[in-house]
C-alpha positions in Angstrom: 250.6 131.4 39.9 249.0 134.2 41.7 249.4 135.9 44.7 247.4 137.6 47.8 248.2 139.2 51.1 248.0 135.8 52.5 248.6 133.7 49.9 246.2 132.0 46.8 244.2 128.8 46.0 241.7 128.6 43.2 239.4 126.1 42.8 236.8 125.9 39.7 235.5 128.6 37.6 232.1 130.5 38.3 231.9 132.0 35.3 233.8 133.5 32.3 233.1 136.4 30.2 235.3 139.1 27.7 237.1 140.3 30.3 238.2 137.5 32.4 237.5 134.8 34.3 236.0 134.2 38.1 236.7 131.0 40.0 236.0 130.0 43.7 238.3 130.3 46.7 239.9 126.7 47.3 239.6 127.4 51.1 237.1 129.6 51.6 233.2 128.8 49.8 232.7 132.9 50.8 235.3 134.4 48.5 235.6 134.0 44.7 238.8 135.3 42.5 238.5 137.8 39.6 240.9 137.1 37.0 241.3 139.2 34.1 242.4 138.7 30.3 246.0 139.9 29.5 244.3 141.6 26.7 241.7 143.2 28.1 244.7 144.7 30.8 246.0 146.4 27.6 242.8 147.5 26.7 241.6 148.9 29.6 244.3 151.0 30.9 242.9 152.5 34.0 241.8 149.3 35.1 244.6 148.4 37.7 244.7 152.0 39.0 240.4 151.7 39.6 241.0 147.8 41.4 243.5 149.7 43.9 241.5 152.6 44.4 238.3 150.2 45.0 240.4 148.3 47.0 241.4 151.0 49.7 237.9 152.4 49.3 236.6 149.3 50.6 238.6 149.3 53.6 237.0 152.6 55.1 233.4 152.4 53.3 230.5 150.6 54.7 228.8 148.8 51.9 227.4 146.3 54.3 223.4 146.2 54.9 222.1 143.9 57.5 219.3 141.0 57.2 217.7 140.5 60.9 220.8 138.6 61.8 222.5 138.3 59.2 225.5 141.3 57.6 226.1 141.2 53.8 228.3 142.9 51.3 226.2 145.0 48.5 228.6 143.6 45.7 231.9 142.4 44.8 233.7 145.1 46.3 237.7 143.9 45.7 238.3 143.2 49.4 242.1 141.9 48.2 244.6 142.5 44.9 245.6 139.3 43.2 248.8 139.7 41.5 250.8 137.4 38.9 254.5 135.6 40.1 256.0 139.0 38.1 254.2 141.3 41.3 251.9 142.7 38.4 248.2 143.2 39.4 245.8 140.8 37.3 242.6 140.9 39.5 241.0 140.7 42.8 239.3 138.6 45.5 235.8 139.5 46.3 233.0 138.1 48.1 231.0 136.0 46.5 227.2 134.7 46.6 226.1 130.6 47.8 223.1 129.2 45.7 222.1 132.2 43.9 220.6 133.1 40.8 220.9 136.1 38.1 218.3 138.3 38.1 216.8 138.2 34.8 215.9 134.8 35.3 213.5 136.2 38.0 212.8 139.0 35.9 211.2 136.5 33.0 209.7 134.0 34.9 206.5 134.3 33.9 206.3 131.4 32.3 205.8 128.1 33.8 207.3 126.6 31.2 210.4 128.1 30.9 210.9 129.7 34.2 213.8 128.6 35.7 214.7 126.3 33.5 218.1 125.8 34.6 217.0 123.8 37.1 215.3 120.4 37.5 211.7 120.7 38.3 211.7 118.2 40.9 214.7 120.2 42.4 214.6 122.0 45.8 216.1 124.6 44.5 213.5 125.0 41.5 210.7 124.5 44.2 212.0 127.4 46.0 212.8 129.9 43.4 209.0 129.4 41.6 207.7 129.6 44.8 208.9 133.2 45.7 209.4 134.4 42.2 207.3 133.4 39.9 205.3 135.8 38.3 201.6 135.5 40.2 199.6 137.2 43.2 201.1 135.1 45.6 204.8 136.6 45.3 204.2 139.7 43.9 205.0 140.9 47.3 208.3 139.0 47.3 209.3 141.4 44.0 208.2 144.6 46.0 210.8 143.2 48.4 213.6 142.5 46.2 212.9 145.9 44.6 213.3 147.1 48.6 216.5 145.4 48.9 217.8 146.7 45.5 217.0 150.1 46.0 219.2 149.9 49.5 222.3 148.1 48.0 222.6 150.6 45.1 222.0 153.7 48.2 225.0 152.1 49.6 227.2 152.6 46.5 225.6 155.8 45.1 225.7 157.9 48.8 228.8 156.0 49.8 229.6 156.7 53.7 232.7 155.5 56.0 232.2 152.5 58.2 231.7 155.7 60.9 228.6 157.0 59.3 230.1 159.8 57.4 229.6 160.3 53.8 232.6 160.4 51.5 232.6 162.6 48.6 232.6 160.7 45.9 230.1 160.1 42.5 230.1 156.9 41.1 228.9 156.0 37.8 228.4 152.2 36.5 226.8 152.6 32.8 225.9 149.1 32.2 223.8 147.9 35.2 221.7 144.9 33.8 220.1 142.3 35.5 222.5 139.7 34.3 225.4 141.6 36.3 222.9 140.7 39.6 222.9 137.7 41.9 219.7 137.5 44.0 219.9 134.4 47.2 217.4 134.0 49.7 218.9 133.7 52.8 216.9 131.7 56.0 213.5 132.8 55.1 211.8 134.9 52.6 212.0 138.0 54.6 215.8 137.6 53.4 215.8 137.9 49.9 219.4 139.4 49.5 220.2 141.2 46.1 224.4 141.0 44.9 225.8 143.2 42.6 228.5 142.3 39.9 231.2 143.9 38.2 231.6 146.8 40.2 235.3 147.1 38.5 232.9 148.5 35.9 232.5 151.7 38.2 233.6 155.3 37.2 235.0 157.3 40.2 234.4 160.9 40.2 235.3 163.9 42.9 236.7 167.1 43.1 240.1 166.3 41.3 239.0 164.6 38.7 237.5 161.6 37.3 238.8 157.8 36.4 236.8 155.4 34.6 236.8 152.7 32.0 238.4 153.0 28.7 236.1 151.4 26.7 232.4 151.7 28.8 230.0 148.8 27.3 226.3 149.2 27.6 223.3 147.0 27.5 220.5 148.4 24.6 217.6 147.7 26.9 219.0 149.5 30.0 220.3 152.1 28.2 219.3 155.3 29.4 218.5 157.9 26.7 220.4 161.0 26.8 222.0 163.0 29.7 225.8 162.7 30.7 227.4 159.3 32.0 227.1 160.0 35.8 224.9 158.6 38.5 221.6 159.4 37.0 222.0 157.7 33.6 222.4 154.8 36.2 219.3 155.7 38.1 217.1 155.0 34.4 218.9 151.7 34.1 217.7 150.5 37.7 214.1 152.0 37.4 214.0 149.8 34.1 214.4 146.8 36.4 212.5 148.0 38.9 209.5 148.2 36.7 210.2 144.6 34.8 210.2 143.1 38.8 207.5 144.5 39.3 205.0 144.8 35.9 206.6 142.0 34.1 207.5 143.8 31.2 209.9 146.6 30.1 208.7 150.2 30.6 209.1 151.0 27.1 206.8 148.1 25.5 204.8 149.0 22.5 202.3 146.6 21.3 200.9 147.3 17.9 203.5 150.2 17.3 202.3 154.1 17.7 201.7 156.6 15.5 204.5 157.9 14.9 206.3 155.9 11.3 209.8 156.1 11.4 210.8 153.5 14.1 209.4 150.7 15.7 212.3 149.3 18.5 212.6 149.7 21.9 215.5 152.5 21.2 212.8 154.1 19.0 210.2 154.3 21.4 213.1 155.4 24.2 214.0 158.1 22.8 210.3 159.3 21.9 209.3 159.2 25.3 206.3 156.4 24.9 206.4 155.3 28.3 203.1 153.7 28.6 201.9 156.2 31.2 204.0 159.1 30.0 203.3 162.4 28.0 202.9 160.4 24.6 200.5 157.6 26.1 197.7 158.8 23.6 199.9 158.4 20.7 200.1 154.4 21.8 198.0 151.4 20.3 195.3 150.7 22.1 196.7 147.5 22.3 199.5 149.0 24.4 197.0 151.2 26.0 194.7 148.0 27.2 198.0 145.6 28.5 197.1 144.3 31.6 200.8 144.3 32.9 201.3 148.1 32.4 197.5 148.9 33.4 198.8 147.0 36.9 200.6 150.6 37.3 197.7 152.1 38.4 197.0 149.9 41.4 200.6 150.8 42.8 200.4 153.7 45.1 200.4 157.0 43.6 204.0 158.1 45.2 205.8 154.8 43.3 203.8 156.3 40.0 205.4 159.7 40.3 208.8 157.8 41.0 208.3 155.9 37.4 207.4 158.7 35.7 210.2 160.9 36.7 212.5 157.7 35.5 210.9 157.5 32.5 209.1 161.3 31.2 211.1 163.9 32.3 212.9 166.1 30.0 215.9 166.3 33.3 218.5 163.4 34.0 219.0 165.0 37.1 214.9 164.6 38.2 215.2 160.6 37.8 214.6 159.5 41.4 217.3 159.1 43.9 217.8 155.5 45.4 216.7 156.7 48.9 213.7 157.8 47.4 212.4 154.9 46.0 214.0 152.9 49.0 211.7 155.2 50.8 208.6 154.6 48.6 209.0 150.7 48.1 209.3 150.6 52.4 206.3 152.7 52.7 204.4 150.6 50.4 205.1 147.2 51.9 204.6 148.4 55.8 201.3 149.4 54.5 198.6 147.2 56.2 195.8 148.0 54.5 197.1 146.3 50.9 196.2 142.9 50.3 199.1 142.0 47.9 197.7 139.0 46.7 194.8 140.7 45.4 196.3 144.0 44.1 197.0 142.9 40.6 195.5 141.4 37.3 197.6 138.4 36.6 196.6 136.5 33.3 
């Protein structure tokens, strides 16, 4: 049995992993309960302390965003603590998303045969996702809207303010931001594209008195920054990769035909050697990369966005990577530009 401040009952499993399981609340479908495996709690000795701090932070901080007439939390912050029958903290309760889809399915939705494969092709949900996010000229604007919404959501995390709008002096770092840890839902219409960030219990907290983070931080190679300390600027790299994939349907360091460098061919190698398709080492890339229509769409976006991507992927200084506020402002400016014809801005093949 598990308990929170009002008693608790769990229903079906929403997901499970090496850290624990997530269950739907039996009486409130807007809530989910994450229960950690005992062995994971023993390994991650700081986890209980972090859950308690996250819970206290959620009580005072503003992590909500308005989408028209609705308001949604940016992610899975603990809004109640869950204990076992012995009174030990084993998890937490959080908000959840109904009918959400993980962001990786959107990023890789460029093949009619494989896109949104988890859904039956004659289902309403399949048609909704295809008509909103399949990578084509009709949907590219929606991908920019989602990028803006992601920047807005992450800005709430890296620029924390109280419910009264007062800045809270706390720096956070996730270190393992990836599409699988982000859910996306569509509420009311396509103007309400709502992202929801998962696994926020992985965050490292840092203020003037110290730092509290995971004992064994995880990372995902395609989203791992090439250098820099584990701080928010490290995360800014990972998020910029996601923006690039959403908009151009390829990784920023996807290299075709190799390069003039001869001692590596992995994405990690190209990242470390600054082989961004539009970076300083472009001249060393094979013509297959130089002529890749996906990368070449880069020149069709505003110069302001181009500069942000260059700072994210081609700078020698991690602290030069763009903030979420900068991304948010540039995406918003682009989306509000009435001269832009989104259905003809890119080349699709």
